[in-house]
Every structure is written in structure tokens, then in C-alpha cells.
C-alpha positions in Angstrom: 0.0 0.0 0.0 1.5 3.4 -1.0 2.3 6.1 1.5 3.4 9.7 1.1 5.8 12.0 2.9 7.4 15.4 2.9 11.1 15.3 3.6 13.2 18.4 4.2 17.0 18.0 4.2 19.3 20.5 5.8 23.0 21.1 5.6 25.3 21.5 2.6 22.7 20.1 0.2 22.5 22.7 -2.6 25.1 23.0 -5.4 26.2 19.4 -4.8 23.9 17.5 -7.2 21.4 16.6 -4.4 18.3 17.1 -6.6 19.8 15.1 -9.5 20.7 12.2 -7.3 17.4 12.4 -5.4 15.6 11.9 -8.8 17.9 9.1 -9.7 17.2 7.3 -6.4 13.5 7.9 -6.6 13.3 6.5 -10.1 15.3 3.5 -9.0 12.9 2.8 -6.2 9.8 3.6 -8.3 8.8 6.6 -6.2 6.8 9.5 -7.5 6.8 13.2 -6.5 9.3 16.0 -6.7 12.3 17.7 -5.3 13.2 21.4 -5.2 15.7 23.8 -3.5 14.3 26.1 -0.9 15.4 29.7 -0.3 16.7 28.7 3.2 19.4 26.4 1.6 17.5 23.2 2.3 16.1 20.7 -0.1 12.3 19.9 -0.1 11.0 16.6 -1.3 7.4 15.3 -1.6 7.3 11.5 -2.3 4.8 8.7 -2.7 5.5 5.0 -3.1 5.5 1.6 -1.4 6.5 1.8 2.3 9.6 -0.4 1.8 10.8 1.9 -1.0 10.0 5.1 1.0 12.0 3.7 4.0 15.0 3.0 1.7 14.7 6.5 0.2 14.5 8.2 3.7 17.6 6.3 4.8 19.4 7.5 1.6 18.4 11.1 2.4 20.3 11.0 5.6 23.6 10.9 3.6 22.7 12.0 0.1 25.3 12.1 -2.7 29.0 12.0 -1.6 29.5 15.8 -1.9 26.6 16.6 0.4 26.9 17.1 4.1 23.4 16.4 5.6 22.9 17.9 9.1 19.2 17.2 9.7 16.3 15.5 8.0 12.7 16.4 8.9 10.0 13.9 7.8 6.2 14.4 7.8 3.4 12.1 6.7 1.0 13.6 4.1 -2.1 12.3 2.3 -1.6 10.4 -1.0 -1.4 12.6 -4.1 -1.8 12.1 -7.8 1.6 12.0 -9.5 2.9 9.5 -12.1 6.6 10.5 -12.2 9.4 12.1 -10.2 10.3 15.7 -11.1 13.0 18.2 -10.3 11.5 21.7 -9.8 
């Protein structure tokens, strides 16, 4: 059964390819949604997929790509949404 979450990642997560690698990981795990940079320097992600895939994705977000330095990850459950792909905004 699918679930949906908002993930906000803080630290050195912009200008290190975080959004590109986030999309790559989401596609690999068959997760839909989007990722975008926020004005405060964080990365904002809305995702939907199977619980096991979401758990793997959240685990990945705690480290991100090798050039990132993740300091904090905030996660929030949200209602399911209608999306068929994963986008970089």
C-alpha cells in the first residue's frame, strides 16, 4: 500500500547535485513526487510510493550524494497525491 511523505533535508545540500541524485534514487525505487531547492538552503521533497521503498529513500536522504553534508532531515506524513513520475522543480 502506498504512503506519502514530505522530507526536508538541511546542511550542505545545494550545489552538490542533491536534486539530480534524489531523482535518480526515486526512479530506481519507483517513487513519484518532486524535489526542489528552498530559499533557506534546504532541499524539499514530496514523495509517494510503497512503504519499503520510502524507507530506503529516507535512509538515503540522511547521507545523500557524496558531496553533500546532511545535518538534519525532517519527515512528515501527508495524504496520498496524484503523480505518475518524479520531477526536479
